[in-house]
N, C-alpha and C positions, 0 to 999 in steps of 0.2 A: 144574494148573488149566486147565480147558478154556476155549475162546474166549468162551463165553456167560458164564461166571463173571467173566472179566476185564472184559467190557463192563459187566456189572451193577455191579461194584465201582467202575469209573471214573465211572459215572453217579451212584452213591450218594454219593461224597465231597463234591461241591459242595452237594448237597441237605442233607446233614448239617450242613455249615458254615452254611448259611442258616437252619436251624431251631434253631441253638444258642440257648439261653436268654440274654436280655440280662444276667442276673446273672453269667454265667460269666466275663465279662471287663470288665464295666462298660460305660458308654456316655457319649456327649458330647451337649451341646446348645448351640446358638448363640443369642446374644441381644445386648442392648445394655446399656451401663452407664447407670444412672439415679442421680439425686441429688435430695435435697429442694431445691426451688427456690421462692423467694418473690418475687413481683412487688410491690415497694414503691411504693405510690401515695399521693397526697394525699387525705385525706378531705374537704377543702374546695377550692373553686376559688380561684385566685389566680395571681400572677406568680411564677415560680420565681426565687428570689434567689440560691441557691448549692447546689452539689452537692459534698459534702465528700470523696467517695471516687470514684476512677476505675476503669475496667475493669482487672481483675487484682489490685486491692488487697483486702486482707482487713479485716474489721471484726468487732467483738464484738456479742453481743446487747445491745441497749439503746443502741448508738451512734447519734448523730444522723447520718442519711444526707443529708438535704437540708432546706432551709427555704424557705418562701414569704415574699414581701414583706408585712410586717405593719404598716407605718407607719400606714396609714389605720385599721386595726383598733385600734391603740394609741390613736389619737385618739378613736375612738368609745367605747372602753372607759373612758377618762378622763372623757368626758362622762357616760356612764352611771353611773359611780361618784359624780360630783358630784350627779346627780339622785337617786341613792339616799340620799346623805347628807342632802340637803335634805328628802326625804320622811321620813327618820328623825327629823330635828330637828322637823319639823312635828308628827309624831305624839307625840313626847315633850312638846312644848309643850301639846298638847291634853290629854294624859293627866295632866300635872302641874297644869293649871289656872292661873288668873291669879295673879300674885304680889300681895302686899299693896300694894306700891308702885303697881302698875298700877291697882288698885281705888281707892286714895287719889287718884291723878291723875284718874281718871274722875269721882270725886265732886267734886273741885275744879272741874273743867271744867263739870260740871252745875250747880254752885252759881253759877258766873259767868254761865252762860247763863240761869239763872232770874232773876238780878239784872237782866240786860239785858232780859228779857221784862217784868219788873215795871216797869222804867223806860219801856219802849215803851208799855205799857198805860196808864201814868200820863199820858204825852203824849197818847194818844188821848182819854182822859177830859178833859184840859184843853182840847184843840182842838175838841172836838165843839160846845160852846156858841158858840165864836167863828166856826165855819165858816159860820154864816148871815149874818155881817156883812160878808163880802167874799171875793173870789176868792183873795186871798193866804192868808187863814186856811184856806180849803178845801184849798189845796195843802199847807199844813202838816199838815192832818189826814190827807190821803191818804198823805203820806210817813210819818207816824207809824203809820198802819194797816199799811203795807207792812213797816215795821221790826218791828212787833209780830208780824206773821204769820211773818216769817223767824225771829224769835227763838223763837216757839212751835215751829216745825219743828225748830230746833236743839235745844231742850230735849227734845223727844220722841225724837230720835235718840240723844242722850246718855243719856237714861233707859234706852233699850233696850240700849245698850252696857253700861251699868253693871249692868243685870240679867243680861246674858250673862256678864260677868266674875264676878259673884257666884255665878251658878248653875253655871258651868263649861260645857265643850263638851257637846253632845248626843251620845248614843250613835251616832246616824247619822253625825255628823261624824267621830267616832273610827273608825268602821268604814270610812268612805271613805278616811281617812288611812292605815289599815292596808292597804287594798287598793292604794293608790298605792305604798306602801313595798314590798309583795310584788311588784308588777309591776316596780318598779325593780331589786329584788334579782334577779329572774328574768332581766332583760335583762343584768345584769352577768355572771351565770353563763353565759348563752348566749355572750356575747362572749369570756369567758375560755376556754370550751371550743373555740370556733373558733380562738382564738389558739393553744391547745395542739395542735389538729389541724393547724395550719400547719407544725408541726415533724414531719418524717418520720423515724421511728425504726425501726431494724431489729429484728425480733423474734427473729432467729437470728444465730448467729455463722457467718460464711461468707466467700465471695469474690464480688466483683462480677463477673458474667460478661457483663452487657449494660447499657449506658447508653442510655436511651430519650428523655431530654429534656435541654435545655441551659438555663442561666440566661438569664432574659429572656423565656422562653416563657410564655404564659398557659395554665394548665392547668385544664381543667374538673375538678370533683370526681371522684375515682376514676381519674384518668389515671396510669398507671405511670411512674415515674421511672427506676428501675433494677431489674435482676433479680439477686438474691443466691442463691447456691447453697452448700449445705453439702458441700464436697468432701472433708471428712475422714471422712465416713461414707457412701460411695456403695454401691450394690449392683448386681449383675448380674441382669437379668430375663430368664429363659428360659422356654420352654414345653416340657412333657414329656408324651408320650402315656401312656395308661393302663397298658400293659404294664410301663413302667419305674417307674411311680409307687410300686409296692409296695416298691421297693428304696430309697426315699428316706425320710429322717426329719429332723426338726428338730434342728439342732446338728451335723449331719453335715458333715465336712470335705470340701471340694471343691477340686480343682486348677483354676486359671483361667489361660488363655493369651490374649494380645492380639496383634494383628498388629504386626509390626515389632520384636518383642522376643523374645529367645531364652529368657529365664527364665520359670519358672512361678510363679504366685502362689497363695496359699491364700485360700479363702473359707469361709463357714459357711452352711448352709441356714437361713434365718431365717423363711421363709414358704412354705407349700404351700397353694395355693388349695383350699378345700373342695368347690368345684363346677367342672366342666369348662366350657370355652368353645371357640368356633371359633378356629382359629389366626388371629392378627392379620393384617390385610390387607397389612402390609409384607413378609410372606413371599412369595417370588417366584412359586411355581407354584400354579395353581388346585387341584391335587390336595392339596397340603399345607394350603392354606387351608380345605379342606373337612373336615379332621380335627378331632375334639374333643380338646383338650389341657388340661393343668393349668398354671397360672402358678406358677412357682417363683422365689423371690428368694434370691440368694446374697449375704450381707453381706460387704463387703470392707474391709480396712484400707488406708488411702491416705496414709501418712506422707510419701511423696516426690512425691505429686501425679501418679502415673502414670495413674490412671483419670480420665477426663473424661466428662461427660454426653454420651450419644450414641455413645460409642466402641463398635465391635463387639468381642465377646469370646466365647470358648468356655469352657464349664464341663465339666470332665472328672470324671464321677462314677465312683468305683471300685466294684468289686463288694463287697457286704457280706461 
């Protein structure tokens, strides 16, 4: 072999190694572990009464995480229920109409008032001829006229009440009573909902990874109290360039390594982005950030709690 051939062969070997297809030996991608996280917040404002779980503790979906102080709400709800019950009773009375006993009582009172009016009118008739004979008689006449006027007004009022009892409530009165009852019922429902929203319930099973408020603090509506993460189903999120994308498929088994541990873990490709994006800004070099890449998620099993949100890890994709 002449010298020119040796030099050519020496230059060609590195070049061939660099051009080797990614599929010939697999490839790796670095990323961070992610997990589903929920920030549990109060839907209503109030003073935080208790937090039942601390950082590091686990809870189930539906567990009560925290409660607001509801003493004042309870009092308002009791008052609203009393008003609702009173409105319901009023409407029931109007719709049922007057009882026979009430009508009989009204008739008796009217009869007594009519008797008083007749007696007063008789006194007026008796004192009128005598009023011209002296001041004392005029005073008796004036008193009799006043008594007769009062009796007449009383009779008129009792006649109107008897007619109302006999005719029943007007449709307008019933409609107004129904409106009052509806408003009272709506107020009860509002307060019951506020009371329910004062209890903060976890929608997922997971681990409390951050506590953001302490009992005694006043919390405006929407203020987070804790952060809960589902650490049993984490995933590794990496970004892969287009040349490697053709060698990935959903369900593909992936080897995963984390810093500080010698063993290798297994994961499964659970998501491949349908569209590319620029490399995230947390990638260190500007050249890397300028590349178009595809997001890939590798689902992980985490029975021993090895994987933590934010932990760096490497995915080792084998050749197909």
